C-alpha positions as CSV (number, residue, x, y, z in Angstrom):
1,X,-6.0,-12.4,-16.8
2,X,-4.8,-9.3,-18.9
3,X,-2.9,-5.6,-18.6
4,X,-6.4,-5.0,-19.3
5,X,-8.5,-6.3,-17.1
6,X,-6.3,-6.6,-13.7
7,X,-6.8,-2.3,-15.0
8,X,-10.1,-2.5,-14.6
9,X,-9.7,-4.3,-11.9
10,X,-7.9,-1.7,-9.7
11,X,-9.9,0.9,-11.0
12,X,-12.2,-0.3,-9.5
13,X,-12.2,1.7,-5.2
14,X,-14.9,-0.9,-3.8
15,X,-12.3,-3.1,-4.7
16,X,-9.0,-2.0,-2.8
17,X,-7.8,-2.9,-0.8
18,X,-5.2,-4.1,1.4
19,X,-3.2,-7.8,-0.2
20,X,-0.4,-9.9,-1.4
21,X,1.4,-9.6,-3.6
22,X,2.9,-13.1,-5.3
23,X,6.8,-11.6,-6.9
24,X,5.6,-13.2,-9.6
25,X,2.9,-10.2,-10.8
26,X,4.9,-7.3,-9.7
27,X,5.8,-5.8,-12.9
28,X,2.3,-6.4,-14.4
29,X,0.5,-5.0,-11.1
30,X,2.9,-1.4,-11.0
31,X,2.5,-2.1,-15.5
32,X,-1.2,-1.7,-14.9
33,X,-1.6,0.4,-12.0
34,X,0.8,3.0,-14.5
35,X,-2.0,2.6,-17.9
36,X,-4.8,4.2,-15.8
37,X,-2.9,6.7,-13.9
38,X,-2.2,5.7,-10.9
39,X,0.9,6.5,-8.2
40,X,3.1,3.4,-7.5
41,X,5.3,2.7,-4.6
42,X,7.6,0.5,-4.7
43,X,8.6,0.4,-0.6
44,X,10.3,-1.2,1.6
45,X,10.3,-1.8,5.4
46,X,14.0,-2.1,5.3
47,X,13.5,-6.1,7.9
48,X,12.7,-4.0,10.6
49,X,12.0,-5.3,13.5
50,X,11.4,-1.2,15.1
51,X,7.8,0.7,14.0
52,X,9.5,4.0,14.3
53,X,12.1,3.1,11.1
54,X,9.3,1.7,9.8
55,X,7.2,4.9,10.0
56,X,11.0,6.8,9.1
57,X,11.1,4.6,6.0
58,X,7.6,5.1,4.6
59,X,7.8,8.7,5.0
60,X,11.7,9.1,3.5
61,X,9.8,6.8,0.5
62,X,6.4,8.1,-0.1
63,X,8.1,11.9,0.0
64,X,5.5,12.6,2.5
65,X,5.7,16.6,3.5
66,X,8.0,18.0,5.7
67,X,5.4,18.6,8.6
68,X,5.5,14.1,8.9
69,X,5.2,13.0,12.9
70,X,6.7,9.3,12.4
71,X,3.8,8.1,13.8
72,X,0.7,6.1,12.9
73,X,-1.4,9.6,13.0
74,X,0.4,11.6,10.7
75,X,1.2,8.0,8.8
76,X,-3.0,8.3,7.8
77,X,-3.3,11.9,7.4
78,X,0.0,12.0,4.6
79,X,-1.6,9.0,3.5
80,X,-5.4,10.3,3.1
81,X,-4.4,14.0,1.5
82,X,-2.0,13.1,-1.5
83,X,-1.9,16.7,-2.6
84,X,2.1,16.7,-3.3
85,X,1.6,13.6,-5.5
86,X,-2.1,14.0,-7.3
87,X,-3.3,10.9,-9.0
88,X,-6.0,8.5,-10.1
89,X,-4.8,6.1,-7.4
90,X,-2.7,5.0,-5.6
91,X,-1.2,1.4,-4.6
92,X,1.3,0.5,-2.0
93,X,4.1,-2.4,-3.3
94,X,5.4,-3.2,-0.2
95,X,8.6,-5.7,0.2
96,X,10.5,-6.7,3.4
97,X,7.9,-6.5,6.2
98,X,9.0,-10.5,7.8
99,X,10.6,-9.5,9.8
100,X,8.0,-6.5,11.5
101,X,5.5,-9.1,11.2
102,X,7.1,-11.0,13.2
103,X,8.6,-10.0,15.4
104,X,6.1,-7.5,16.7
105,X,2.8,-8.4,15.2
106,X,0.9,-5.4,16.7
107,X,2.8,-2.7,14.9
108,X,2.0,-4.5,11.8
109,X,-1.7,-4.8,12.8
110,X,-1.5,-1.4,13.5
111,X,0.1,0.1,10.4
112,X,-2.2,-2.1,8.4
113,X,-5.1,-0.3,10.5
114,X,-4.5,2.9,9.7
115,X,-3.9,1.3,5.3
116,X,-7.6,0.2,5.4
117,X,-9.1,3.6,7.3
118,X,-7.3,5.2,4.3
119,X,-7.9,2.8,1.6
120,X,-12.1,3.6,3.4
121,X,-11.2,7.1,3.2
122,X,-10.3,6.8,-0.8
123,X,-13.0,4.5,-1.2
124,X,-15.8,7.0,-0.7
125,X,-14.0,9.6,-2.8
126,X,-14.1,7.1,-6.0
127,X,-10.2,6.8,-5.6
128,X,-8.6,3.8,-5.5
129,X,-5.1,3.0,-3.4
130,X,-4.1,-0.8,-3.5
131,X,-1.3,-2.0,-0.4
132,X,0.3,-5.4,-1.6
133,X,2.7,-6.7,0.4
134,X,5.1,-9.9,-0.4
135,X,4.2,-11.9,2.3
136,X,1.9,-14.4,3.1
137,X,0.1,-12.8,6.6
138,X,-2.8,-13.6,8.1
139,X,-5.7,-11.4,6.6
140,X,-3.7,-10.4,2.9
141,X,-5.5,-12.8,0.4
142,X,-4.8,-13.5,-3.0
143,X,-5.9,-11.2,-5.9
144,X,-8.2,-14.2,-7.3
145,X,-7.6,-12.6,-10.6
146,X,-3.8,-13.3,-9.5
147,X,-3.3,-16.3,-8.3
């Protein structure tokens, strides 16, 4: 798949979601997202098994406003209001989430529910939001174009 084809896919809000991203595709996805005018964030869960630490890291890495409360509701509020980082779309590339996924699957699932809710809200506005993990986890598909 060419970068233009991938860019066209990323621009389609109806296709946006939460996916596994093979490490070999990291650079091409980032380049396509940036070419589309998206804000692209490289994030890490830092191999943490504690959701409070992960939420704090997300707040710092995404440069959330001062009022961010380091909880799931505040995460959703910030993910659906990127007024400090307006863009044509959003891509989150997340690494080092294995420990949280293995040690606290309920917390990992809850964070992904927040991501899914934010993706759905942006979709209603016609803006794509994508979340990519470098891990293979239940429920995470690979984009068919990258498989």
